[in-house]
VMD Tcl script that builds the backbone (N, CA, C; Angstrom):
set m [mol new atoms 282]
animate dup $m
set s [atomselect $m all]
$s set {name element resname resid chain x y z} {
  {N N UNK 1 A 0.846 -1.179 0.000}
  {CA C UNK 1 A 0.004 -0.003 -0.001}
  {C C UNK 1 A 0.889 1.236 0.001}
  {N N UNK 2 A 0.434 2.276 -0.620}
  {CA C UNK 2 A 1.205 3.517 -0.689}
  {C C UNK 2 A 1.395 4.117 0.692}
  {N N UNK 3 A 2.414 4.928 0.807}
  {CA C UNK 3 A 2.676 5.575 2.106}
  {C C UNK 3 A 1.465 6.399 2.498}
  {N N UNK 4 A 1.217 6.478 3.789}
  {CA C UNK 4 A 0.086 7.237 4.277}
  {C C UNK 4 A -0.777 6.383 5.173}
  {N N UNK 5 A -2.017 6.774 5.293}
  {CA C UNK 5 A -2.956 6.126 6.198}
  {C C UNK 5 A -3.188 4.666 5.796}
  {N N UNK 6 A -3.158 3.780 6.780}
  {CA C UNK 6 A -3.501 2.372 6.563}
  {C C UNK 6 A -4.749 2.056 7.367}
  {N N UNK 7 A -5.577 1.207 6.802}
  {CA C UNK 7 A -6.786 0.816 7.512}
  {C C UNK 7 A -6.437 -0.216 8.581}
  {N N UNK 8 A -7.332 -0.387 9.513}
  {CA C UNK 8 A -7.166 -1.384 10.571}
  {C C UNK 8 A -7.004 -2.770 9.954}
  {N N UNK 9 A -7.780 -3.065 8.930}
  {CA C UNK 9 A -7.729 -4.377 8.284}
  {C C UNK 9 A -6.381 -4.574 7.583}
  {N N UNK 10 A -5.831 -3.524 6.978}
  {CA C UNK 10 A -4.525 -3.674 6.330}
  {C C UNK 10 A -3.422 -3.908 7.363}
  {N N UNK 11 A -3.551 -3.327 8.550}
  {CA C UNK 11 A -2.593 -3.565 9.627}
  {C C UNK 11 A -2.710 -5.011 10.099}
  {N N UNK 12 A -3.925 -5.501 10.227}
  {CA C UNK 12 A -4.147 -6.902 10.578}
  {C C UNK 12 A -3.481 -7.803 9.549}
  {N N UNK 13 A -3.666 -7.497 8.272}
  {CA C UNK 13 A -3.052 -8.299 7.213}
  {C C UNK 13 A -1.523 -8.270 7.323}
  {N N UNK 14 A -0.955 -7.109 7.645}
  {CA C UNK 14 A 0.504 -7.014 7.820}
  {C C UNK 14 A 0.977 -7.890 8.977}
  {N N UNK 15 A 0.251 -7.866 10.076}
  {CA C UNK 15 A 0.602 -8.687 11.242}
  {C C UNK 15 A 0.520 -10.180 10.884}
  {N N UNK 16 A -0.569 -10.577 10.249}
  {CA C UNK 16 A -0.734 -11.971 9.873}
  {C C UNK 16 A 0.305 -12.409 8.845}
  {N N UNK 17 A 0.640 -11.544 7.909}
  {CA C UNK 17 A 1.671 -11.856 6.909}
  {C C UNK 17 A 3.022 -12.075 7.566}
  {N N UNK 18 A 3.335 -11.239 8.543}
  {CA C UNK 18 A 4.595 -11.382 9.273}
  {C C UNK 18 A 4.606 -12.692 10.051}
  {N N UNK 19 A 3.512 -12.987 10.734}
  {CA C UNK 19 A 3.429 -14.235 11.482}
  {C C UNK 19 A 3.546 -15.424 10.543}
  {N N UNK 20 A 2.962 -15.311 9.363}
  {CA C UNK 20 A 3.047 -16.393 8.368}
  {C C UNK 20 A 4.494 -16.570 7.928}
  {N N UNK 21 A 5.167 -15.474 7.639}
  {CA C UNK 21 A 6.569 -15.535 7.208}
  {C C UNK 21 A 7.422 -16.245 8.250}
  {N N UNK 22 A 7.268 -15.860 9.509}
  {CA C UNK 22 A 8.080 -16.429 10.565}
  {C C UNK 22 A 7.585 -17.817 11.012}
  {N N UNK 23 A 6.400 -18.217 10.574}
  {CA C UNK 23 A 5.867 -19.528 10.914}
  {C C UNK 23 A 6.313 -20.584 9.907}
  {N N UNK 24 A 6.448 -20.196 8.643}
  {CA C UNK 24 A 6.630 -21.199 7.585}
  {C C UNK 24 A 7.843 -21.019 6.708}
  {N N UNK 25 A 8.406 -19.858 6.627}
  {CA C UNK 25 A 9.490 -19.622 5.668}
  {C C UNK 25 A 10.859 -19.790 6.302}
  {N N UNK 26 A 11.109 -20.976 6.854}
  {CA C UNK 26 A 12.401 -21.274 7.414}
  {C C UNK 26 A 12.605 -20.799 8.854}
  {N N UNK 27 A 11.580 -20.197 9.444}
  {CA C UNK 27 A 11.652 -19.760 10.828}
  {C C UNK 27 A 10.722 -20.653 11.644}
  {N N UNK 28 A 11.267 -21.668 12.248}
  {CA C UNK 28 A 10.450 -22.627 12.990}
  {C C UNK 28 A 9.727 -22.035 14.175}
  {N N UNK 29 A 10.337 -21.030 14.780}
  {CA C UNK 29 A 9.882 -20.592 16.093}
  {C C UNK 29 A 8.684 -19.653 16.104}
  {N N UNK 30 A 8.405 -18.972 15.016}
  {CA C UNK 30 A 7.322 -17.991 15.010}
  {C C UNK 30 A 7.863 -16.583 15.133}
  {N N UNK 31 A 6.970 -15.613 15.093}
  {CA C UNK 31 A 7.340 -14.197 15.138}
  {C C UNK 31 A 7.290 -13.674 16.559}
  {N N UNK 32 A 8.336 -12.970 16.953}
  {CA C UNK 32 A 8.325 -12.313 18.266}
  {C C UNK 32 A 7.541 -11.006 18.174}
  {N N UNK 33 A 7.254 -10.413 19.309}
  {CA C UNK 33 A 6.570 -9.122 19.317}
  {C C UNK 33 A 7.421 -8.093 18.560}
  {N N UNK 34 A 8.739 -8.158 18.737}
  {CA C UNK 34 A 9.638 -7.236 18.028}
  {C C UNK 34 A 9.511 -7.392 16.517}
  {N N UNK 35 A 9.449 -8.625 16.028}
  {CA C UNK 35 A 9.252 -8.854 14.593}
  {C C UNK 35 A 7.960 -8.199 14.118}
  {N N UNK 36 A 6.888 -8.427 14.885}
  {CA C UNK 36 A 5.581 -7.889 14.496}
  {C C UNK 36 A 5.574 -6.375 14.497}
  {N N UNK 37 A 6.192 -5.762 15.515}
  {CA C UNK 37 A 6.238 -4.296 15.597}
  {C C UNK 37 A 6.991 -3.730 14.391}
  {N N UNK 38 A 8.129 -4.303 14.096}
  {CA C UNK 38 A 8.961 -3.783 12.993}
  {C C UNK 38 A 8.312 -3.972 11.638}
  {N N UNK 39 A 7.827 -5.162 11.378}
  {CA C UNK 39 A 7.265 -5.458 10.049}
  {C C UNK 39 A 5.904 -4.808 9.820}
  {N N UNK 40 A 5.075 -4.761 10.865}
  {CA C UNK 40 A 3.742 -4.177 10.720}
  {C C UNK 40 A 3.763 -2.668 10.959}
  {N N UNK 41 A 4.857 -2.172 11.540}
  {CA C UNK 41 A 5.045 -0.741 11.757}
  {C C UNK 41 A 3.918 -0.119 12.596}
  {N N UNK 42 A 3.674 -0.743 13.754}
  {CA C UNK 42 A 2.702 -0.217 14.697}
  {C C UNK 42 A 3.324 -0.161 16.093}
  {N N UNK 43 A 2.909 0.797 16.912}
  {CA C UNK 43 A 3.447 0.873 18.274}
  {C C UNK 43 A 3.004 -0.315 19.112}
  {N N UNK 44 A 3.785 -0.613 20.143}
  {CA C UNK 44 A 3.552 -1.781 20.992}
  {C C UNK 44 A 2.128 -1.842 21.538}
  {N N UNK 45 A 1.635 -0.730 22.090}
  {CA C UNK 45 A 0.309 -0.760 22.712}
  {C C UNK 45 A -0.769 -1.143 21.716}
  {N N UNK 46 A -0.700 -0.597 20.519}
  {CA C UNK 46 A -1.713 -0.920 19.492}
  {C C UNK 46 A -1.533 -2.365 19.034}
  {N N UNK 47 A -0.286 -2.772 18.829}
  {CA C UNK 47 A -0.015 -4.140 18.421}
  {C C UNK 47 A -0.551 -5.132 19.452}
  {N N UNK 48 A -0.312 -4.850 20.709}
  {CA C UNK 48 A -0.752 -5.735 21.785}
  {C C UNK 48 A -2.254 -5.946 21.740}
  {N N UNK 49 A -2.990 -4.895 21.520}
  {CA C UNK 49 A -4.445 -4.973 21.438}
  {C C UNK 49 A -4.894 -5.796 20.227}
  {N N UNK 50 A -4.281 -5.551 19.083}
  {CA C UNK 50 A -4.651 -6.258 17.862}
  {C C UNK 50 A -4.303 -7.743 17.972}
  {N N UNK 51 A -3.100 -8.037 18.473}
  {CA C UNK 51 A -2.672 -9.423 18.610}
  {C C UNK 51 A -3.590 -10.187 19.569}
  {N N UNK 52 A -4.026 -9.524 20.616}
  {CA C UNK 52 A -4.956 -10.140 21.556}
  {C C UNK 52 A -6.253 -10.523 20.840}
  {N N UNK 53 A -6.774 -9.615 20.041}
  {CA C UNK 53 A -7.995 -9.866 19.274}
  {C C UNK 53 A -7.796 -10.996 18.277}
  {N N UNK 54 A -6.658 -10.983 17.581}
  {CA C UNK 54 A -6.378 -12.020 16.585}
  {C C UNK 54 A -6.232 -13.392 17.236}
  {N N UNK 55 A -5.636 -13.424 18.403}
  {CA C UNK 55 A -5.483 -14.678 19.139}
  {C C UNK 55 A -6.833 -15.201 19.599}
  {N N UNK 56 A -7.658 -14.315 20.144}
  {CA C UNK 56 A -9.004 -14.704 20.596}
  {C C UNK 56 A -9.868 -15.175 19.436}
  {N N UNK 57 A -9.621 -14.614 18.245}
  {CA C UNK 57 A -10.395 -14.984 17.051}
  {C C UNK 57 A -9.888 -16.249 16.398}
  {N N UNK 58 A -8.748 -16.746 16.864}
  {CA C UNK 58 A -8.197 -17.974 16.295}
  {C C UNK 58 A -7.390 -17.780 15.033}
  {N N UNK 59 A -7.020 -16.519 14.728}
  {CA C UNK 59 A -6.217 -16.250 13.531}
  {C C UNK 59 A -4.723 -16.396 13.812}
  {N N UNK 60 A -4.339 -16.188 15.058}
  {CA C UNK 60 A -2.949 -16.350 15.518}
  {C C UNK 60 A -2.971 -17.235 16.740}
  {N N UNK 61 A -1.849 -17.857 17.025}
  {CA C UNK 61 A -1.703 -18.522 18.307}
  {C C UNK 61 A -0.301 -18.241 18.839}
  {N N UNK 62 A -0.211 -18.277 20.152}
  {CA C UNK 62 A 1.047 -17.964 20.832}
  {C C UNK 62 A 1.655 -19.238 21.393}
  {N N UNK 63 A 2.980 -19.344 21.229}
  {CA C UNK 63 A 3.714 -20.463 21.788}
  {C C UNK 63 A 5.065 -19.925 22.249}
  {N N UNK 64 A 5.300 -19.928 23.529}
  {CA C UNK 64 A 6.577 -19.440 24.099}
  {C C UNK 64 A 6.900 -18.019 23.685}
  {N N UNK 65 A 5.938 -17.128 23.818}
  {CA C UNK 65 A 6.092 -15.698 23.507}
  {C C UNK 65 A 6.388 -15.429 22.037}
  {N N UNK 66 A 6.030 -16.363 21.177}
  {CA C UNK 66 A 6.165 -16.177 19.732}
  {C C UNK 66 A 4.829 -16.518 19.087}
  {N N UNK 67 A 4.542 -15.808 18.014}
  {CA C UNK 67 A 3.241 -15.949 17.366}
  {C C UNK 67 A 3.352 -16.640 16.031}
  {N N UNK 68 A 2.407 -17.538 15.796}
  {CA C UNK 68 A 2.318 -18.243 14.530}
  {C C UNK 68 A 0.913 -18.040 13.969}
  {N N UNK 69 A 0.829 -18.084 12.668}
  {CA C UNK 69 A -0.471 -17.953 12.021}
  {C C UNK 69 A -1.164 -19.306 12.048}
  {N N UNK 70 A -2.461 -19.288 12.200}
  {CA C UNK 70 A -3.253 -20.532 12.185}
  {C C UNK 70 A -3.782 -20.759 10.760}
  {N N UNK 71 A -4.385 -21.903 10.549}
  {CA C UNK 71 A -5.017 -22.178 9.251}
  {C C UNK 71 A -6.116 -21.149 8.981}
  {N N UNK 72 A -6.843 -20.796 10.017}
  {CA C UNK 72 A -7.896 -19.784 9.897}
  {C C UNK 72 A -7.283 -18.427 9.484}
  {N N UNK 73 A -6.121 -18.107 10.038}
  {CA C UNK 73 A -5.428 -16.879 9.671}
  {C C UNK 73 A -4.977 -16.882 8.225}
  {N N UNK 74 A -4.522 -18.047 7.746}
  {CA C UNK 74 A -4.122 -18.172 6.344}
  {C C UNK 74 A -5.326 -17.958 5.433}
  {N N UNK 75 A -6.459 -18.516 5.833}
  {CA C UNK 75 A -7.698 -18.323 5.059}
  {C C UNK 75 A -8.079 -16.843 5.023}
  {N N UNK 76 A -7.947 -16.153 6.164}
  {CA C UNK 76 A -8.244 -14.714 6.221}
  {C C UNK 76 A -7.350 -13.955 5.263}
  {N N UNK 77 A -6.040 -14.238 5.282}
  {CA C UNK 77 A -5.107 -13.533 4.396}
  {C C UNK 77 A -5.450 -13.756 2.924}
  {N N UNK 78 A -5.815 -14.978 2.588}
  {CA C UNK 78 A -6.180 -15.284 1.197}
  {C C UNK 78 A -7.412 -14.477 0.782}
  {N N UNK 79 A -8.439 -14.473 1.624}
  {CA C UNK 79 A -9.665 -13.735 1.322}
  {C C UNK 79 A -9.387 -12.228 1.242}
  {N N UNK 80 A -8.546 -11.716 2.158}
  {CA C UNK 80 A -8.186 -10.301 2.153}
  {C C UNK 80 A -7.477 -9.941 0.848}
  {N N UNK 81 A -6.534 -10.764 0.442}
  {CA C UNK 81 A -5.770 -10.511 -0.780}
  {C C UNK 81 A -6.693 -10.495 -2.002}
  {N N UNK 82 A -7.612 -11.460 -2.069}
  {CA C UNK 82 A -8.558 -11.509 -3.185}
  {C C UNK 82 A -9.461 -10.286 -3.200}
  {N N UNK 83 A -9.958 -9.885 -2.034}
  {CA C UNK 83 A -10.834 -8.715 -1.971}
  {C C UNK 83 A -10.068 -7.436 -2.313}
  {N N UNK 84 A -8.827 -7.343 -1.840}
  {CA C UNK 84 A -8.004 -6.156 -2.132}
  {C C UNK 84 A -7.795 -6.034 -3.644}
  {N N UNK 85 A -7.463 -7.137 -4.305}
  {CA C UNK 85 A -7.303 -7.118 -5.764}
  {C C UNK 85 A -8.601 -6.717 -6.452}
  {N N UNK 86 A -9.721 -7.257 -5.985}
  {CA C UNK 86 A -11.033 -6.942 -6.554}
  {C C UNK 86 A -11.322 -5.441 -6.408}
  {N N UNK 87 A -11.122 -4.900 -5.204}
  {CA C UNK 87 A -11.377 -3.471 -4.958}
  {C C UNK 87 A -10.469 -2.597 -5.815}
  {N N UNK 88 A -9.206 -2.979 -5.904}
  {CA C UNK 88 A -8.247 -2.193 -6.710}
  {C C UNK 88 A -8.580 -2.230 -8.169}
  {N N UNK 89 A -9.222 -3.307 -8.651}
  {CA C UNK 89 A -9.628 -3.359 -10.046}
  {C C UNK 89 A -10.695 -2.311 -10.382}
  {N N UNK 90 A -11.332 -1.774 -9.333}
  {CA C UNK 90 A -12.313 -0.688 -9.492}
  {C C UNK 90 A -11.706 0.665 -9.131}
  {N N UNK 91 A -10.415 0.680 -8.899}
  {CA C UNK 91 A -9.732 1.923 -8.547}
  {C C UNK 91 A -9.858 2.302 -7.077}
  {N N UNK 92 A -10.250 1.347 -6.229}
  {CA C UNK 92 A -10.415 1.626 -4.803}
  {C C UNK 92 A -9.201 1.124 -4.042}
  {N N UNK 93 A -8.812 1.860 -3.001}
  {CA C UNK 93 A -7.736 1.444 -2.119}
  {C C UNK 93 A -8.343 0.994 -0.802}
  {N N UNK 94 A -7.900 -0.150 -0.318}
  {CA C UNK 94 A -8.387 -0.616 0.997}
  {C C UNK 94 A -7.241 -0.853 1.941}
}
mol reanalyze $m
mol bondsrecalc $m
mol representation Tube
mol addrep $m
């Protein structure tokens, strides 16, 4: 997304994408809070709130202070990506 305002949903997608990267792309252990803060570019307090919601929703899970994406989270990312492409095909930014 272009520099500037990001929606809450796009921040969620960034967090889930980071967790996915650290869950499956050669990082066995999962994403730490520091990884999520850096990659999603959100302050700790906001990240903490979002991660709590994502964990309660079953999109992320925590293991030894590291976060991994769940199958449900992968499904969310796929649907988000498809919808984002669809919206952009109409000239809309989400």
